[in-house]
Each structure stands twice: as C-alpha cells, then as structure tokens.
N, C-alpha and C positions, 0 to 999 in steps of 0.2 A: 483514569479512574471514573470518568463520567461526571455528571453534574447532579448527583444525588441530593446534595444540600440545597439545590436551587429549585427543587420541585415543591410547589406551593401546598400540596396536600399532605406533606409530612410536617409533624410538629417539630419545634426547634430541637427538642431532645432526641427525637427520632433521627433527625438529620445529623446531629452531633454523633450519636451512637453508630449510625451507618458509616459515617466517614471514618471514625476512629477504628471501628471493627475492620473496615476494609484496609485501613492503613496498616494495622497490625498483621493482617494477612499478607500484605505486600512485603512487610519486613521479613516475614518468614519464608518468602519464596526461595525455593531451591532449584527452580528451573534454570537451566544453563543460559538461556537467552536473556533472562532479566535479572541475573545476579547483581546485587547492588555494587556500584563503584563509588567509593568515597574519597579517593585520593585526588590530588590536583590533576585536572585534565591535561594530557599531553600525549603526543604521538610516541614519546619514549616509554609510555606505559604498555605499549602493545608490540607484539612480535608480528611482523607481516609475513603471511604464509602463502597466499595465492591471489592472483588477479581473477576475480569472478566475472567481471563485466567491464565494459567501457562505453561511455557515452560522449555527447558533444561537449560537456563541461569538465569531464574528468573520468575517474575510474572507481570501481567498487572492489574492495579487497577483503579477503578472509583474514581476520586477525585473531590473535589470542592475547587476552589480557595477562600480563606477567604476574599479577597478584592472585587473581581468583582462578586463573587457568582456563576460563571459559572462552568459547568462540563467539565472535560477533562479525557482522559485515560492516565495513567502514567505507563510506562514500567520501572520496577525496576530490575536491574541486579546486582547480588552480585559478586563483583570482585573475590572472592575466587573460583567462578565457572568458571572463565576464566583461565583455567589451562594450556593453551598453548598460544604461540604468535599468532597463527592463530585465536584463539577465541577472543583475545584482538583486533586484527585487524578487525575481523568481527563486533564487537561492535562499533568500531570507524567508519567503513565503513557505517554502518547503519545510524549513526548520520550525517555523511557528505552527504550521498545521500538524506536523508530526508530534509536537508537544501536546496538543489538545485532543487529537484523535484517540478514541478508546473503543476499539472494536476487535473481536477475535479474528476478523478478516482483513486487518490492516497492520503492517509491521509497526513495532513499538520502537520509539526513540529512546536510547539509553543515555547518550550524552552528545554534546556538540561543543566544538572549540575551534579556534583559528590560530594560525601563525601569521607572520607578515605576508606570506605568499599564498597560503592555502586555507580552505575551509574543510572541516572534518565533521561528518555526521556518523555516529556510531549507532547502529540499529541491531535488532535481533537477527541472528543468522538463520536463514531458511535452507536447511541442508538438502532438501529435495530438488532444488534447482528451479528452472524456468518452465512454465507451461509451454512456451515456444519450443523448447528442446524436446519435450514429450511429443508435441505435434510433428516435429521434424523426424523423430525416431519412429513413431507409430503411423504417421500419415494422417490418420483421423481416429476418432474414438467411436465405440459403440454408443447407441442412443442413451443407454442407462448411465454410462460414464459421463458423456457430454452433459446430460441432465443434472447429474450430481455436482459437477463443477460450475455449470451455468447458474444453478440455484445459489451457490456460495457467492458467485460474482454479483448476482442480483442483490443479495443481502448486504454486500459491501457497498454497492452503489446506493442502495436504499438508505443506509446509514449516512453516507456522505451527503446525499440530497436533503435528508431530514435536518442536517446541520448547515444547510445553505451553501454547500460546497459542490462546485462543478469540477469533476475530475479532469476531463479533457485529454487524457492520455491512456485510455484503456486499450491494451494490446497484450498478446500472450507473453511478451518479454517483461512486462511489468506485473505479471501474475506469478508469484513464487509459491512453492509447495514445501510443506513440512509435515511429515507423518500422514500424507495423503490429503491434507487440507490446504486451502489457498490463503494467501494474504497479498493485498495490493501493496506495491511500493512505488517510489518515484512520484512525488507530488509537486515537482517544480513548475508544472504547467497548470496546476489547479488554481481556482479562484473562489473567493467568497463574496464577490461583488453582486449587488442586487441588479435586477433589470437585464436587458439584453446585453450580450457580449459581442464584441466585434473583432477581437484579436484572432488572427488565423494562426493557430498553433496546434501541435499534435503530429501524429504520423499519418501521412497522406492516405494509406490504405484503409484507415479506420475513421477518417473524418466524415462527418455527416455533410450532406449537400449544402445545408444552410451555413455551415462553417466556411465552406469554400466560396459562398456568395457574399453579398454585401448587405443583406437585410438584417443581420444580427441573429443571435441564437440564444437558446436557453439550455437548461440541464438536459433537455431531450437529445442533445448531441451525444450524451453518454449512452442513451438508449440505442441509438444507431450503432455506436461502437460495440456495444454489447451484442447486437445482432450479428455484426461481422465476426466477432469472436465465436459466437455460437455456431455460425455458419462454418467456420474453419474447423471447429471441433467435430461437427457432423459430416462435413463433406470434404474437408482438406484445404490446404493452402496453395495448391498448385495453380489454380485458375486465376487469371487476371480479372475475369468477369464474375459477378455474383449471379448465379443462375441455379435454381433449385427445383424447378417444376418437374424435371425429369430425373431428379436425384432419387437414390434408393433409401429414402428416409420416410418415416410415418407421415400421414396426412396431418397429424397434430403438430409435428415439427415444422412442416411446410407452412401451415397456417400461422404459427407463432412467428416464424421468420418473415412472413409477408407483412405482419403487423409491426415488427421491430424495424425492418428495412423499408419502411414506408417513406418515400421522399417528401410526402406532405407532412410537415411537422405537426399540423393541427390534428390529424387523424392517426398519427403514429402512436403506438401504445405508450402509456406511462409505465413506470416500473411496477406499480400496483396491479395494473391490468395484466402485465406479463406474469406476475406472480400467481395470479388467479386463473391463468390460462390452463386448459385441460392438459397441456403438455406436462405440467408440474403436479398433476393430481395425486401422484403417488409419492410426492416429496413431503415429508413432515418438516416444515420450515422451523418449527420450534425446536425439535430435536437436532436439526442441522445446526442451528445457531449455537447450541450447546455442545456441538461436536460429538453427538451420541450415535451417529451413523458410521458404521465401519466402511472405510474407503476400499476401493478395489485393490487387490494385491499388487497389480502392475505399478501402482503408485507408492507402494510400501517397500518392495523388495528391489533394491538396485544398488549397484556398486557406488562407492564414493565419487562424487563429481561427475557422474555419468550424464546428468542433465544440466550441465553448465557448458558455456561456449568453450570448445577445446582450444581455439586460437587465443582466447583470453587467458586460459589456464597456463599456457606455455610462455606468457610474457614475464618479464623480469618484475620482481616484487620491490625493487629498490625505489624508495621514495626520497628524492633529494630536494633540498631547499635551495632556491636561487638567491643571488646576491641582491637583486632589485627588490624593493619593498612596494607593497600595495596598501591602500587605505583599509582600515578596519571596517568590518560590517557590524553595525551597531546591533545590540541585543541578540547576538547569535549564540553566545555561550549558554549551555544548558546541561544540567545533570538530573536525570530522572529521580533518583533517590533523594537528593538534597532538595529538589523542588517539592516533593511530597512531604518531606519533613517540615519545610517552611509553611506549606499550606495547612498541615495538620495543627501546627503550633498556633497559627493565626486563628483557625477555627476554634480551637480549645480556649484561646484567650477571649474570643467573642462570647463564649458561654460561661466565662469565669472558672474554667477548668484549668488546674495547674498544668503547665507544659511538662510533658513527660517523654519527649522524643529527643 
C-alpha cells in the first residue's frame, strides 16, 4: 500500500483519510490475484495444480485456494536445503521484502506460513509466464517491443533503488508477465544494506564485473544486469559474448547499451540517465506506470502454460512432509489482508477514530 501516511507534506487527517480510503478499496478488490484470504494459513487450504518452476531452494507451484477458488503461485522451500545461516537469512529477507514492496511491477505477497519441514510463500499468479520463455520462443524482440519491456524493468528497478534495495538477480527467468505487463519476482538475493556489498551472488551471465571482483559494488550492478537483459531482448541469447557494434539495431539502442554495459562503474549510466536516454523518447513513463499503454498482441494471445518451463510442468505436484523436523524461521508467517486490517486499526486508533475493520 505504500507509505502515504509517512509523507510529511500531508496533514494528519489527509493521511488518515488516504489510508482508510485505500484500505476500503483493498477490501473491495475482486481481482483474482489478490482476493483476501482470512482462514488459518495451511497447505491444506490449497489444491496443488502444476509445477511452474524449480530453483536451488525449492519449487514454485500453481495452486488454487479451496475457499475462494482463485489461482496463486506458491513457492515451497524445503528447510533442509537451507544449509547455511546465509540461506536461512535469504529466505527470511525475501518474505520481509515482499511484505513491504508495493509496485505495479513487483509480485504481491498474499500470505506466508511454515511447517516443520517447509516454508511457503503465496504470491499472485502471473499467467503469462516467464520473459525467458518468450525469448526462447521468439529468439529476440523488435526494438519497439524490447523498449516497452525495458521501460517497465527500468521502473521496477527505480522503485527498488529508491527504497534502498539492490535486487541482485535480474534475469529473464525472474521477469513474469500478466496481460502483457511485467512483474519482478524472487527477492531471495536482494539486500537493503547500506554501503558497498561484497557477496558474490546472482546468475553468472548477468553479473556485473565489479560483483565478480573484490572491490565491492553498489546498486549499479543492477544497471549492468538490466543492460544484459536489454541486449538479449534486442539481439538474442545465443551468443556467449556481448557484442553489438555490428548488430542490426538502431544507433540509439547501441549507444544505450554501451552506457549500460560500461565496465567502469563510475561512468556507467544510472537508472535516471537510462530513463532520459533518446532510446526511450517515445515512451510515456507516466502512462506506462499506470498500465495505460496497450501491449503487443504477441504477449496477450497465447495458450495456457505456453511460456512456462515444459519440463517443470510435467513434474509431479505431490508435496510430501518428511519425518525429520527443522527449526522454525522466526517472523515468517504473514497474511496480506490481516496485516492491512491491523495497520488500519492502529492508524485509526492514533487519530481517535473508532475501529471499524
């Protein structure tokens, strides 16, 4: 929901009204991806339908809630795969970040819970699949299409950086689509720490040179990764080498890539500089942020599950609990709807307004 009540230029009553108005709007949501869930969190509340993806810590499944019948994506993490304190902290960080992030270009957390053996994150389901699968299918995009999606990625990174978050795992597999628009997912490698970072994490093909070195890095590592993704959308994923001087793309695209993929972190573009580059001159970022631009039909008309990993879709949906127990991860449980009720009641109390939620 954002931090409307924390902005100093709003009067207290303005803040209270903004929060309450937005909360009532939230209560009335009919969107299938954010339908409120009020019952006790449990895997038993869901029917497991398909395996959508698989990663180092676990898998992502398409599930249907048995009460409201809506579809969600459920990330299931086996605690025994969290073999170090860093991995446990990573899982907890993702849960905490998903709770506070509020952007039209980032997946929304619905609820989180755990059993003795597993962690569960329930997020909105993005039926369009992965950008990676689109690139795999089409090879590359036209410049207009690449620009449209690059602009959305720019807005998502801009939001993260404005909140002090370094994403550290930008890649087409973590860019999901719904009705032609993108949302970022998977925040297990993200960090909110100030100053230089030294952890070598991410996917090798998208890592900035300074991440691979030992001198430390800043959020400009995300700018490099953004450059690699834009390169792949414009030129393709086939080459092991990044080379675009002789590519059949516009001079504006080449110039932008040269600034994004600058090995010198000091002269590499910032996100703001990228946004202001001539390559994006015909993009209305304000309209884009409100999703008022019609996406290309190739991202709207597709058969169900066409742009998900076929090998994952064929895997068994059975989710079993093992006999051995693992320790609880503190402060992991979360329910989006209940959390907003609590926050609204707290705010109303602070203004002497009767609790009505």
